LOKENU-661859 format. One record per residue (C-alpha): residue number from 1; x, y, z; chain. Coordinates in pm, whole numbers. Layout:
BEGIN
zalo num: NUM&u: X&v: Y&w: Z&chaine: A
...
END
This chain:
BEGIN
zalo num: 1&u: -989&v: -1252&w: -2868&chaine: A
zalo num: 2&u: -850&v: -1551&w: -2676&chaine: A
zalo num: 3&u: -585&v: -1742&w: -2865&chaine: A
zalo num: 4&u: -685&v: -2058&w: -3059&chaine: A
zalo num: 5&u: -627&v: -2403&w: -2915&chaine: A
zalo num: 6&u: -481&v: -2699&w: -3105&chaine: A
zalo num: 7&u: -531&v: -3057&w: -2981&chaine: A
zalo num: 8&u: -300&v: -3337&w: -3095&chaine: A
zalo num: 9&u: -494&v: -3666&w: -3095&chaine: A
zalo num: 10&u: -436&v: -4019&w: -3220&chaine: A
zalo num: 11&u: -385&v: -4375&w: -3107&chaine: A
zalo num: 12&u: -99&v: -4455&w: -2868&chaine: A
zalo num: 13&u: 262&v: -4460&w: -2984&chaine: A
zalo num: 14&u: 231&v: -4249&w: -3298&chaine: A
zalo num: 15&u: 455&v: -3976&w: -3154&chaine: A
zalo num: 16&u: 209&v: -3720&w: -3018&chaine: A
zalo num: 17&u: 434&v: -3613&w: -2731&chaine: A
zalo num: 18&u: 735&v: -3579&w: -2961&chaine: A
zalo num: 19&u: 531&v: -3362&w: -3200&chaine: A
zalo num: 20&u: 403&v: -3156&w: -2907&chaine: A
zalo num: 21&u: 758&v: -3094&w: -2787&chaine: A
zalo num: 22&u: 868&v: -3002&w: -3139&chaine: A
zalo num: 23&u: 586&v: -2745&w: -3178&chaine: A
zalo num: 24&u: 629&v: -2578&w: -2838&chaine: A
zalo num: 25&u: 1008&v: -2590&w: -2863&chaine: A
zalo num: 26&u: 1090&v: -2767&w: -2539&chaine: A
zalo num: 27&u: 1071&v: -3115&w: -2392&chaine: A
zalo num: 28&u: 759&v: -3090&w: -2177&chaine: A
zalo num: 29&u: 581&v: -3419&w: -2242&chaine: A
zalo num: 30&u: 728&v: -3754&w: -2139&chaine: A
zalo num: 31&u: 849&v: -3935&w: -2453&chaine: A
zalo num: 32&u: 852&v: -4314&w: -2434&chaine: A
zalo num: 33&u: 813&v: -4603&w: -2676&chaine: A
zalo num: 34&u: 561&v: -4772&w: -2446&chaine: A
zalo num: 35&u: 207&v: -4721&w: -2582&chaine: A
zalo num: 36&u: -14&v: -4509&w: -2356&chaine: A
zalo num: 37&u: 267&v: -4357&w: -2149&chaine: A
zalo num: 38&u: 112&v: -4008&w: -2174&chaine: A
zalo num: 39&u: -187&v: -4037&w: -1942&chaine: A
zalo num: 40&u: -259&v: -3668&w: -1891&chaine: A
zalo num: 41&u: -307&v: -3385&w: -2136&chaine: A
zalo num: 42&u: -24&v: -3134&w: -2132&chaine: A
zalo num: 43&u: -93&v: -2770&w: -2215&chaine: A
zalo num: 44&u: 155&v: -2514&w: -2349&chaine: A
zalo num: 45&u: 172&v: -2202&w: -2565&chaine: A
zalo num: 46&u: 341&v: -2164&w: -2902&chaine: A
zalo num: 47&u: 350&v: -1930&w: -3202&chaine: A
zalo num: 48&u: 384&v: -1960&w: -3578&chaine: A
zalo num: 49&u: 427&v: -1668&w: -3818&chaine: A
zalo num: 50&u: 287&v: -1420&w: -3569&chaine: A
zalo num: 51&u: -8&v: -1639&w: -3470&chaine: A
zalo num: 52&u: 0&v: -1734&w: -3099&chaine: A
zalo num: 53&u: -189&v: -2047&w: -2998&chaine: A
zalo num: 54&u: -218&v: -2309&w: -2726&chaine: A
zalo num: 55&u: -136&v: -2676&w: -2775&chaine: A
zalo num: 56&u: -283&v: -2975&w: -2592&chaine: A
zalo num: 57&u: -101&v: -3309&w: -2594&chaine: A
zalo num: 58&u: -339&v: -3598&w: -2528&chaine: A
zalo num: 59&u: -310&v: -3963&w: -2448&chaine: A
zalo num: 60&u: -407&v: -4192&w: -2736&chaine: A
zalo num: 61&u: -763&v: -4286&w: -2827&chaine: A
zalo num: 62&u: -813&v: -4659&w: -2844&chaine: A
zalo num: 63&u: -1120&v: -4880&w: -2814&chaine: A
zalo num: 64&u: -1006&v: -5190&w: -2623&chaine: A
zalo num: 65&u: -980&v: -5336&w: -2275&chaine: A
zalo num: 66&u: -618&v: -5229&w: -2216&chaine: A
zalo num: 67&u: -539&v: -5046&w: -1887&chaine: A
zalo num: 68&u: -599&v: -4671&w: -1890&chaine: A
zalo num: 69&u: -761&v: -4684&w: -2234&chaine: A
zalo num: 70&u: -1095&v: -4546&w: -2117&chaine: A
zalo num: 71&u: -927&v: -4264&w: -1926&chaine: A
zalo num: 72&u: -700&v: -4177&w: -2219&chaine: A
zalo num: 73&u: -994&v: -4172&w: -2458&chaine: A
zalo num: 74&u: -1192&v: -3954&w: -2219&chaine: A
zalo num: 75&u: -909&v: -3703&w: -2192&chaine: A
zalo num: 76&u: -867&v: -3688&w: -2568&chaine: A
zalo num: 77&u: -1239&v: -3634&w: -2623&chaine: A
zalo num: 78&u: -1237&v: -3347&w: -2373&chaine: A
zalo num: 79&u: -941&v: -3195&w: -2556&chaine: A
zalo num: 80&u: -1134&v: -3230&w: -2882&chaine: A
zalo num: 81&u: -1427&v: -3046&w: -2724&chaine: A
zalo num: 82&u: -1193&v: -2761&w: -2628&chaine: A
zalo num: 83&u: -995&v: -2739&w: -2954&chaine: A
zalo num: 84&u: -1031&v: -2495&w: -3243&chaine: A
zalo num: 85&u: -815&v: -2719&w: -3465&chaine: A
zalo num: 86&u: -739&v: -3091&w: -3426&chaine: A
zalo num: 87&u: -417&v: -3255&w: -3546&chaine: A
zalo num: 88&u: -494&v: -3623&w: -3615&chaine: A
zalo num: 89&u: -157&v: -3797&w: -3593&chaine: A
zalo num: 90&u: -93&v: -4138&w: -3756&chaine: A
zalo num: 91&u: 227&v: -4334&w: -3823&chaine: A
zalo num: 92&u: 395&v: -4400&w: -4158&chaine: A
zalo num: 93&u: 556&v: -4710&w: -4006&chaine: A
zalo num: 94&u: 224&v: -4879&w: -3932&chaine: A
zalo num: 95&u: 5&v: -4764&w: -4219&chaine: A
zalo num: 96&u: -368&v: -4729&w: -4157&chaine: A
zalo num: 97&u: -466&v: -4946&w: -3859&chaine: A
zalo num: 98&u: -801&v: -5044&w: -3710&chaine: A
zalo num: 99&u: -727&v: -4811&w: -3419&chaine: A
zalo num: 100&u: -674&v: -4521&w: -3662&chaine: A
zalo num: 101&u: -1014&v: -4597&w: -3816&chaine: A
zalo num: 102&u: -1170&v: -4592&w: -3468&chaine: A
zalo num: 103&u: -1010&v: -4258&w: -3389&chaine: A
zalo num: 104&u: -1141&v: -4126&w: -3720&chaine: A
zalo num: 105&u: -1493&v: -4233&w: -3624&chaine: A
zalo num: 106&u: -1467&v: -4019&w: -3308&chaine: A
zalo num: 107&u: -1337&v: -3722&w: -3507&chaine: A
zalo num: 108&u: -1615&v: -3748&w: -3765&chaine: A
zalo num: 109&u: -1858&v: -3647&w: -3488&chaine: A
zalo num: 110&u: -1669&v: -3321&w: -3429&chaine: A
zalo num: 111&u: -1733&v: -3000&w: -3623&chaine: A
zalo num: 112&u: -1377&v: -2888&w: -3550&chaine: A
zalo num: 113&u: -1133&v: -2868&w: -3847&chaine: A
zalo num: 114&u: -900&v: -3171&w: -3863&chaine: A
zalo num: 115&u: -547&v: -3167&w: -4006&chaine: A
zalo num: 116&u: -414&v: -3517&w: -4084&chaine: A
zalo num: 117&u: -40&v: -3560&w: -4014&chaine: A
zalo num: 118&u: 157&v: -3875&w: -4097&chaine: A
zalo num: 119&u: 443&v: -3899&w: -3848&chaine: A
zalo num: 120&u: 767&v: -4098&w: -3867&chaine: A
zalo num: 121&u: 803&v: -4017&w: -4239&chaine: A
zalo num: 122&u: 1177&v: -3989&w: -4189&chaine: A
zalo num: 123&u: 1299&v: -4057&w: -4547&chaine: A
zalo num: 124&u: 1181&v: -3952&w: -4897&chaine: A
zalo num: 125&u: 1023&v: -4292&w: -4972&chaine: A
zalo num: 126&u: 808&v: -4275&w: -4659&chaine: A
zalo num: 127&u: 707&v: -3915&w: -4733&chaine: A
zalo num: 128&u: 579&v: -4021&w: -5076&chaine: A
zalo num: 129&u: 410&v: -4344&w: -4969&chaine: A
zalo num: 130&u: 122&v: -4186&w: -4776&chaine: A
zalo num: 131&u: -164&v: -4244&w: -5019&chaine: A
zalo num: 132&u: -331&v: -4509&w: -4803&chaine: A
zalo num: 133&u: -409&v: -4239&w: -4545&chaine: A
zalo num: 134&u: -651&v: -4065&w: -4785&chaine: A
zalo num: 135&u: -892&v: -4344&w: -4688&chaine: A
zalo num: 136&u: -934&v: -4181&w: -4346&chaine: A
zalo num: 137&u: -1132&v: -3904&w: -4512&chaine: A
zalo num: 138&u: -952&v: -3593&w: -4385&chaine: A
zalo num: 139&u: -807&v: -3456&w: -4708&chaine: A
zalo num: 140&u: -440&v: -3435&w: -4796&chaine: A
zalo num: 141&u: -218&v: -3606&w: -4536&chaine: A
zalo num: 142&u: 93&v: -3409&w: -4438&chaine: A
zalo num: 143&u: 410&v: -3618&w: -4393&chaine: A
zalo num: 144&u: 622&v: -3511&w: -4095&chaine: A
zalo num: 145&u: 907&v: -3633&w: -3882&chaine: A
zalo num: 146&u: 866&v: -3509&w: -3527&chaine: A
zalo num: 147&u: 1213&v: -3635&w: -3436&chaine: A
zalo num: 148&u: 1398&v: -3461&w: -3721&chaine: A
zalo num: 149&u: 1160&v: -3166&w: -3769&chaine: A
zalo num: 150&u: 1085&v: -3248&w: -4134&chaine: A
zalo num: 151&u: 751&v: -3115&w: -4256&chaine: A
zalo num: 152&u: 668&v: -2932&w: -3933&chaine: A
zalo num: 153&u: 651&v: -2596&w: -4114&chaine: A
zalo num: 154&u: 398&v: -2734&w: -4364&chaine: A
zalo num: 155&u: 193&v: -2877&w: -4078&chaine: A
zalo num: 156&u: 192&v: -2547&w: -3888&chaine: A
zalo num: 157&u: 90&v: -2362&w: -4206&chaine: A
zalo num: 158&u: -211&v: -2593&w: -4239&chaine: A
zalo num: 159&u: -300&v: -2552&w: -3870&chaine: A
zalo num: 160&u: -287&v: -2172&w: -3882&chaine: A
zalo num: 161&u: -497&v: -2170&w: -4203&chaine: A
zalo num: 162&u: -779&v: -2340&w: -4010&chaine: A
zalo num: 163&u: -781&v: -2097&w: -3717&chaine: A
zalo num: 164&u: -1113&v: -1916&w: -3670&chaine: A
zalo num: 165&u: -1126&v: -1567&w: -3816&chaine: A
zalo num: 166&u: -1021&v: -1298&w: -3570&chaine: A
zalo num: 167&u: -1296&v: -1065&w: -3463&chaine: A
zalo num: 168&u: -1248&v: -719&w: -3321&chaine: A
zalo num: 169&u: -1360&v: -714&w: -2960&chaine: A
zalo num: 170&u: -1505&v: -400&w: -2802&chaine: A
zalo num: 171&u: -1266&v: -208&w: -2579&chaine: A
zalo num: 172&u: -1288&v: -324&w: -2221&chaine: A
zalo num: 173&u: -1111&v: -127&w: -1950&chaine: A
zalo num: 174&u: -1231&v: -354&w: -1670&chaine: A
zalo num: 175&u: -985&v: -546&w: -1452&chaine: A
zalo num: 176&u: -1017&v: -912&w: -1545&chaine: A
zalo num: 177&u: -960&v: -1162&w: -1268&chaine: A
zalo num: 178&u: -1016&v: -1534&w: -1232&chaine: A
zalo num: 179&u: -1048&v: -1776&w: -943&chaine: A
zalo num: 180&u: -841&v: -2090&w: -992&chaine: A
zalo num: 181&u: -790&v: -2393&w: -774&chaine: A
zalo num: 182&u: -861&v: -2761&w: -762&chaine: A
zalo num: 183&u: -1221&v: -2886&w: -751&chaine: A
zalo num: 184&u: -1428&v: -2823&w: -438&chaine: A
zalo num: 185&u: -1224&v: -2540&w: -288&chaine: A
zalo num: 186&u: -1532&v: -2319&w: -314&chaine: A
zalo num: 187&u: -1467&v: -2113&w: -629&chaine: A
zalo num: 188&u: -1833&v: -2094&w: -732&chaine: A
zalo num: 189&u: -1941&v: -2010&w: -377&chaine: A
zalo num: 190&u: -1688&v: -1726&w: -373&chaine: A
zalo num: 191&u: -1821&v: -1598&w: -706&chaine: A
zalo num: 192&u: -2174&v: -1588&w: -564&chaine: A
zalo num: 193&u: -2064&v: -1429&w: -240&chaine: A
zalo num: 194&u: -1865&v: -1157&w: -417&chaine: A
zalo num: 195&u: -2156&v: -1075&w: -643&chaine: A
zalo num: 196&u: -2409&v: -1100&w: -362&chaine: A
zalo num: 197&u: -2646&v: -1307&w: -569&chaine: A
zalo num: 198&u: -2680&v: -1657&w: -714&chaine: A
zalo num: 199&u: -2531&v: -1634&w: -1063&chaine: A
zalo num: 200&u: -2374&v: -1981&w: -1089&chaine: A
zalo num: 201&u: -2450&v: -2331&w: -964&chaine: A
zalo num: 202&u: -2315&v: -2404&w: -614&chaine: A
zalo num: 203&u: -2273&v: -2764&w: -504&chaine: A
zalo num: 204&u: -2050&v: -2983&w: -291&chaine: A
zalo num: 205&u: -2012&v: -3218&w: -589&chaine: A
zalo num: 206&u: -1684&v: -3147&w: -768&chaine: A
zalo num: 207&u: -1717&v: -3014&w: -1121&chaine: A
zalo num: 208&u: -2086&v: -2922&w: -1122&chaine: A
zalo num: 209&u: -2053&v: -2599&w: -1321&chaine: A
zalo num: 210&u: -2111&v: -2655&w: -1694&chaine: A
zalo num: 211&u: -2067&v: -2319&w: -1867&chaine: A
zalo num: 212&u: -1781&v: -2073&w: -1874&chaine: A
zalo num: 213&u: -1911&v: -1766&w: -1697&chaine: A
zalo num: 214&u: -1780&v: -1410&w: -1721&chaine: A
zalo num: 215&u: -1956&v: -1169&w: -1489&chaine: A
zalo num: 216&u: -1908&v: -792&w: -1490&chaine: A
zalo num: 217&u: -1961&v: -576&w: -1185&chaine: A
zalo num: 218&u: -1861&v: -234&w: -1052&chaine: A
zalo num: 219&u: -1739&v: -167&w: -698&chaine: A
zalo num: 220&u: -1828&v: 132&w: -483&chaine: A
zalo num: 221&u: -1538&v: 338&w: -622&chaine: A
zalo num: 222&u: -1667&v: 295&w: -977&chaine: A
zalo num: 223&u: -1399&v: 47&w: -1086&chaine: A
zalo num: 224&u: -1525&v: -208&w: -1342&chaine: A
zalo num: 225&u: -1430&v: -574&w: -1297&chaine: A
zalo num: 226&u: -1480&v: -885&w: -1509&chaine: A
zalo num: 227&u: -1484&v: -1204&w: -1304&chaine: A
zalo num: 228&u: -1394&v: -1526&w: -1487&chaine: A
zalo num: 229&u: -1521&v: -1843&w: -1324&chaine: A
zalo num: 230&u: -1285&v: -2128&w: -1417&chaine: A
zalo num: 231&u: -1531&v: -2400&w: -1322&chaine: A
zalo num: 232&u: -1699&v: -2394&w: -1663&chaine: A
zalo num: 233&u: -1665&v: -2533&w: -2012&chaine: A
zalo num: 234&u: -1597&v: -2315&w: -2315&chaine: A
zalo num: 235&u: -1809&v: -2546&w: -2529&chaine: A
zalo num: 236&u: -2107&v: -2754&w: -2426&chaine: A
zalo num: 237&u: -2054&v: -3126&w: -2448&chaine: A
zalo num: 238&u: -1984&v: -3442&w: -2256&chaine: A
zalo num: 239&u: -1777&v: -3393&w: -1942&chaine: A
zalo num: 240&u: -1580&v: -3669&w: -1772&chaine: A
zalo num: 241&u: -1594&v: -3588&w: -1402&chaine: A
zalo num: 242&u: -1324&v: -3839&w: -1311&chaine: A
zalo num: 243&u: -1060&v: -3648&w: -1510&chaine: A
zalo num: 244&u: -905&v: -3434&w: -1237&chaine: A
zalo num: 245&u: -643&v: -3282&w: -1466&chaine: A
zalo num: 246&u: -919&v: -3123&w: -1673&chaine: A
zalo num: 247&u: -924&v: -2849&w: -1408&chaine: A
zalo num: 248&u: -573&v: -2754&w: -1519&chaine: A
zalo num: 249&u: -687&v: -2697&w: -1879&chaine: A
zalo num: 250&u: -975&v: -2479&w: -1762&chaine: A
zalo num: 251&u: -744&v: -2284&w: -1533&chaine: A
zalo num: 252&u: -489&v: -2227&w: -1810&chaine: A
zalo num: 253&u: -751&v: -2082&w: -2045&chaine: A
zalo num: 254&u: -877&v: -1849&w: -1771&chaine: A
zalo num: 255&u: -524&v: -1742&w: -1672&chaine: A
zalo num: 256&u: -453&v: -1644&w: -2034&chaine: A
zalo num: 257&u: -742&v: -1396&w: -2018&chaine: A
zalo num: 258&u: -682&v: -1260&w: -1668&chaine: A
zalo num: 259&u: -497&v: -959&w: -1532&chaine: A
zalo num: 260&u: -509&v: -1091&w: -1175&chaine: A
zalo num: 261&u: -549&v: -1450&w: -1057&chaine: A
zalo num: 262&u: -697&v: -1552&w: -724&chaine: A
zalo num: 263&u: -543&v: -1883&w: -617&chaine: A
zalo num: 264&u: -811&v: -2037&w: -397&chaine: A
zalo num: 265&u: -714&v: -2283&w: -121&chaine: A
zalo num: 266&u: -940&v: -2486&w: 106&chaine: A
zalo num: 267&u: -866&v: -2413&w: 475&chaine: A
zalo num: 268&u: -1023&v: -2745&w: 579&chaine: A
zalo num: 269&u: -807&v: -2961&w: 351&chaine: A
zalo num: 270&u: -485&v: -2762&w: 361&chaine: A
zalo num: 271&u: -245&v: -2743&w: 66&chaine: A
zalo num: 272&u: -239&v: -3016&w: -198&chaine: A
zalo num: 273&u: 2&v: -3078&w: -484&chaine: A
zalo num: 274&u: -252&v: -2967&w: -744&chaine: A
zalo num: 275&u: -276&v: -2629&w: -568&chaine: A
zalo num: 276&u: 94&v: -2579&w: -646&chaine: A
zalo num: 277&u: 45&v: -2679&w: -1008&chaine: A
zalo num: 278&u: -227&v: -2429&w: -1088&chaine: A
zalo num: 279&u: -51&v: -2152&w: -894&chaine: A
zalo num: 280&u: 269&v: -2228&w: -1084&chaine: A
zalo num: 281&u: 91&v: -2174&w: -1416&chaine: A
zalo num: 282&u: -28&v: -1830&w: -1305&chaine: A
zalo num: 283&u: 323&v: -1737&w: -1185&chaine: A
zalo num: 284&u: 487&v: -1850&w: -1509&chaine: A
zalo num: 285&u: 229&v: -1655&w: -1709&chaine: A
zalo num: 286&u: 334&v: -1339&w: -1525&chaine: A
zalo num: 287&u: -11&v: -1262&w: -1388&chaine: A
zalo num: 288&u: -86&v: -1074&w: -1067&chaine: A
zalo num: 289&u: -159&v: -1322&w: -788&chaine: A
zalo num: 290&u: -357&v: -1314&w: -464&chaine: A
zalo num: 291&u: -374&v: -1625&w: -244&chaine: A
zalo num: 292&u: -727&v: -1667&w: -107&chaine: A
zalo num: 293&u: -781&v: -1917&w: 177&chaine: A
zalo num: 294&u: -1152&v: -2006&w: 170&chaine: A
zalo num: 295&u: -1368&v: -2178&w: 434&chaine: A
zalo num: 296&u: -1174&v: -2003&w: 711&chaine: A
zalo num: 297&u: -1488&v: -2011&w: 927&chaine: A
zalo num: 298&u: -1474&v: -2391&w: 951&chaine: A
zalo num: 299&u: -1151&v: -2404&w: 1154&chaine: A
zalo num: 300&u: -1116&v: -2394&w: 1530&chaine: A
zalo num: 301&u: -870&v: -2111&w: 1578&chaine: A
zalo num: 302&u: -637&v: -1973&w: 1840&chaine: A
zalo num: 303&u: -403&v: -1673&w: 1836&chaine: A
zalo num: 304&u: -148&v: -1861&w: 1621&chaine: A
zalo num: 305&u: -376&v: -2025&w: 1362&chaine: A
zalo num: 306&u: -352&v: -1752&w: 1098&chaine: A
zalo num: 307&u: 23&v: -1697&w: 1136&chaine: A
zalo num: 308&u: 86&v: -2075&w: 1126&chaine: A
zalo num: 309&u: -120&v: -2111&w: 807&chaine: A
zalo num: 310&u: 58&v: -1811&w: 655&chaine: A
zalo num: 311&u: 398&v: -1967&w: 733&chaine: A
zalo num: 312&u: 284&v: -2293&w: 574&chaine: A
zalo num: 313&u: 178&v: -2113&w: 256&chaine: A
zalo num: 314&u: 508&v: -1926&w: 238&chaine: A
zalo num: 315&u: 696&v: -2254&w: 280&chaine: A
zalo num: 316&u: 493&v: -2447&w: 20&chaine: A
zalo num: 317&u: 472&v: -2158&w: -229&chaine: A
zalo num: 318&u: 822&v: -2011&w: -199&chaine: A
zalo num: 319&u: 806&v: -1865&w: -550&chaine: A
zalo num: 320&u: 492&v: -1666&w: -453&chaine: A
zalo num: 321&u: 651&v: -1469&w: -172&chaine: A
zalo num: 322&u: 524&v: -1150&w: -340&chaine: A
zalo num: 323&u: 157&v: -1261&w: -333&chaine: A
zalo num: 324&u: -68&v: -1122&w: -57&chaine: A
zalo num: 325&u: -272&v: -1372&w: 146&chaine: A
zalo num: 326&u: -631&v: -1315&w: 255&chaine: A
zalo num: 327&u: -838&v: -1550&w: 472&chaine: A
zalo num: 328&u: -1207&v: -1548&w: 376&chaine: A
zalo num: 329&u: -1533&v: -1735&w: 407&chaine: A
zalo num: 330&u: -1776&v: -1750&w: 118&chaine: A
zalo num: 331&u: -2041&v: -1873&w: 364&chaine: A
zalo num: 332&u: -2015&v: -1589&w: 619&chaine: A
zalo num: 333&u: -1868&v: -1334&w: 370&chaine: A
zalo num: 334&u: -1581&v: -1275&w: 612&chaine: A
zalo num: 335&u: -1322&v: -1033&w: 462&chaine: A
zalo num: 336&u: -1472&v: -1059&w: 112&chaine: A
zalo num: 337&u: -1510&v: -681&w: 110&chaine: A
zalo num: 338&u: -1130&v: -640&w: 88&chaine: A
zalo num: 339&u: -1092&v: -844&w: -232&chaine: A
zalo num: 340&u: -1198&v: -581&w: -492&chaine: A
zalo num: 341&u: -960&v: -320&w: -348&chaine: A
zalo num: 342&u: -680&v: -578&w: -327&chaine: A
zalo num: 343&u: -738&v: -684&w: -689&chaine: A
zalo num: 344&u: -727&v: -319&w: -795&chaine: A
zalo num: 345&u: -399&v: -262&w: -608&chaine: A
zalo num: 346&u: -234&v: -569&w: -764&chaine: A
zalo num: 347&u: -352&v: -462&w: -1110&chaine: A
zalo num: 348&u: -200&v: -115&w: -1055&chaine: A
zalo num: 349&u: 127&v: -276&w: -947&chaine: A
zalo num: 350&u: 124&v: -495&w: -1260&chaine: A
zalo num: 351&u: 107&v: -179&w: -1470&chaine: A
zalo num: 352&u: 358&v: 24&w: -1268&chaine: A
zalo num: 353&u: 634&v: 199&w: -1467&chaine: A
zalo num: 354&u: 953&v: 335&w: -1312&chaine: A
zalo num: 355&u: 1170&v: 606&w: -1468&chaine: A
zalo num: 356&u: 1516&v: 488&w: -1573&chaine: A
zalo num: 357&u: 1688&v: 759&w: -1367&chaine: A
zalo num: 358&u: 1511&v: 642&w: -1051&chaine: A
zalo num: 359&u: 1582&v: 279&w: -1134&chaine: A
zalo num: 360&u: 1951&v: 343&w: -1168&chaine: A
zalo num: 361&u: 1963&v: 522&w: -835&chaine: A
zalo num: 362&u: 1822&v: 206&w: -679&chaine: A
zalo num: 363&u: 2068&v: -8&w: -877&chaine: A
zalo num: 364&u: 2363&v: 204&w: -763&chaine: A
zalo num: 365&u: 2257&v: 175&w: -398&chaine: A
zalo num: 366&u: 2206&v: -202&w: -433&chaine: A
zalo num: 367&u: 2555&v: -259&w: -579&chaine: A
zalo num: 368&u: 2716&v: -40&w: -312&chaine: A
zalo num: 369&u: 2544&v: -238&w: -34&chaine: A
zalo num: 370&u: 2616&v: -581&w: -186&chaine: A
zalo num: 371&u: 2901&v: -577&w: -439&chaine: A
zalo num: 372&u: 2865&v: -788&w: -752&chaine: A
zalo num: 373&u: 3001&v: -1144&w: -734&chaine: A
zalo num: 374&u: 3316&v: -1281&w: -896&chaine: A
zalo num: 375&u: 3281&v: -1601&w: -1101&chaine: A
zalo num: 376&u: 3595&v: -1795&w: -1202&chaine: A
zalo num: 377&u: 3809&v: -1488&w: -1140&chaine: A
zalo num: 378&u: 3587&v: -1257&w: -1345&chaine: A
zalo num: 379&u: 3374&v: -992&w: -1170&chaine: A
zalo num: 380&u: 3019&v: -909&w: -1279&chaine: A
zalo num: 381&u: 2986&v: -544&w: -1376&chaine: A
zalo num: 382&u: 2640&v: -388&w: -1374&chaine: A
zalo num: 383&u: 2607&v: -74&w: -1586&chaine: A
zalo num: 384&u: 2244&v: 37&w: -1594&chaine: A
zalo num: 385&u: 1882&v: -80&w: -1588&chaine: A
zalo num: 386&u: 1567&v: 15&w: -1777&chaine: A
zalo num: 387&u: 1205&v: -102&w: -1773&chaine: A
zalo num: 388&u: 1085&v: -249&w: -2103&chaine: A
zalo num: 389&u: 736&v: -383&w: -2026&chaine: A
zalo num: 390&u: 448&v: -410&w: -1780&chaine: A
zalo num: 391&u: 208&v: -695&w: -1694&chaine: A
zalo num: 392&u: 438&v: -816&w: -1548&chaine: A
zalo num: 393&u: 694&v: -539&w: -1483&chaine: A
zalo num: 394&u: 998&v: -640&w: -1688&chaine: A
zalo num: 395&u: 1344&v: -487&w: -1652&chaine: A
zalo num: 396&u: 1660&v: -522&w: -1858&chaine: A
zalo num: 397&u: 1991&v: -487&w: -1673&chaine: A
zalo num: 398&u: 2297&v: -429&w: -1890&chaine: A
zalo num: 399&u: 2612&v: -608&w: -1772&chaine: A
zalo num: 400&u: 2956&v: -704&w: -1899&chaine: A
zalo num: 401&u: 2867&v: -1076&w: -1921&chaine: A
zalo num: 402&u: 2511&v: -1211&w: -1868&chaine: A
zalo num: 403&u: 2653&v: -1551&w: -1764&chaine: A
zalo num: 404&u: 2803&v: -1387&w: -1454&chaine: A
zalo num: 405&u: 2462&v: -1274&w: -1326&chaine: A
zalo num: 406&u: 2391&v: -1569&w: -1097&chaine: A
zalo num: 407&u: 2035&v: -1646&w: -992&chaine: A
zalo num: 408&u: 2106&v: -1546&w: -634&chaine: A
zalo num: 409&u: 2228&v: -1197&w: -731&chaine: A
zalo num: 410&u: 1940&v: -1161&w: -974&chaine: A
zalo num: 411&u: 1701&v: -1238&w: -690&chaine: A
zalo num: 412&u: 1883&v: -983&w: -473&chaine: A
zalo num: 413&u: 1827&v: -712&w: -736&chaine: A
zalo num: 414&u: 1457&v: -805&w: -764&chaine: A
zalo num: 415&u: 1423&v: -780&w: -385&chaine: A
zalo num: 416&u: 1581&v: -436&w: -395&chaine: A
zalo num: 417&u: 1324&v: -330&w: -653&chaine: A
zalo num: 418&u: 1047&v: -457&w: -425&chaine: A
zalo num: 419&u: 1188&v: -261&w: -131&chaine: A
zalo num: 420&u: 1202&v: 59&w: -335&chaine: A
zalo num: 421&u: 867&v: 30&w: -513&chaine: A
zalo num: 422&u: 529&v: -133&w: -444&chaine: A
zalo num: 423&u: 516&v: -446&w: -656&chaine: A
zalo num: 424&u: 294&v: -642&w: -416&chaine: A
zalo num: 425&u: 108&v: -920&w: -595&chaine: A
zalo num: 426&u: 305&v: -914&w: -919&chaine: A
zalo num: 427&u: 606&v: -1114&w: -1035&chaine: A
zalo num: 428&u: 904&v: -920&w: -1167&chaine: A
zalo num: 429&u: 1101&v: -1032&w: -1471&chaine: A
zalo num: 430&u: 1468&v: -935&w: -1485&chaine: A
zalo num: 431&u: 1661&v: -989&w: -1809&chaine: A
zalo num: 432&u: 2040&v: -962&w: -1834&chaine: A
zalo num: 433&u: 2195&v: -829&w: -2155&chaine: A
zalo num: 434&u: 2550&v: -758&w: -2254&chaine: A
zalo num: 435&u: 2625&v: -389&w: -2302&chaine: A
zalo num: 436&u: 2733&v: -324&w: -2658&chaine: A
END
């Protein structure tokens, strides 16, 4: 079962970004006293009492002629459509305002559970003086202080209590992969070309696909695959086509469910900033990654075109140096036949386990070739290494002082692992721990 999603909504300047940062445990959203400063939803993962979930920070909902108001309202309504639980945030400083009433009117039209939180209740008097907020019609308001952390536990208890009941899903041994990328790179066309039949809508208009689509198929070797098309909505409803960042939310949900992610680029348009954003999410999530350059048939090519484009990708996506690159055409089906086998290989590499004895042979050779560094007169000592997880392959290296394991030497050790074993297409996580 995919993890639940929580959307934080409310008028501007009630502290949504501060609450978001408090829940996810890090300062991701921009926090500013200027109303409407958060103009894009931000998406992150969190956990409470063993319940993992995703959180969406939205811009405020306000019905007026102020700049960005329509866009902010649109983004919040999309987040509401995607949420399993909504946190309606209001401010103890302001009391119930007309804008709060207008937000409530929007939320009344949603069937999604709503938890009412009264923010900026920083002292006992403010935490008790919240009775006016019962008039909003969402049950008992929960006083919180996002800045000081007061009441956050009670709020999270209420959120978790409203999560949909977990259902046992049938066992599925298929390799799950998704195609992510900004609008109009040809994701839906690739889906159709891979399947060899028209299963989804194909159009040159960005954002034409309306439904989330999972398609199962089996390749010639008998391997089962589940293809997740990120161009769709999880729930039917109104879609705001001018909200480009909505693609990021869709991609994040698909990445969470995928074993392997195909980062799709448009050969005609080159590499854009949003390409880096969606690829970065897949990398941080530890998924297997293949870079797919679509519409390769549209370019006039010479003997250097492919190598030049490859060098550009390696320069722009330095953190994806482990990801294989394949140049394809959904229109002519050029090289599409290699994708299933490549996905299978990356999935196998994601699940690869290495015996500790073999690992430590590699570690011993690495340290003998490049001795450990000395930091402030103290030398790093590396004792041994063991693998603790797969998907992605995760290794713990035991040292005398984890602070001495500089990023550059950590990267050196990861590169040595890649030389010794086939980890093509998968990130490697290396954790330093002090030997007891």
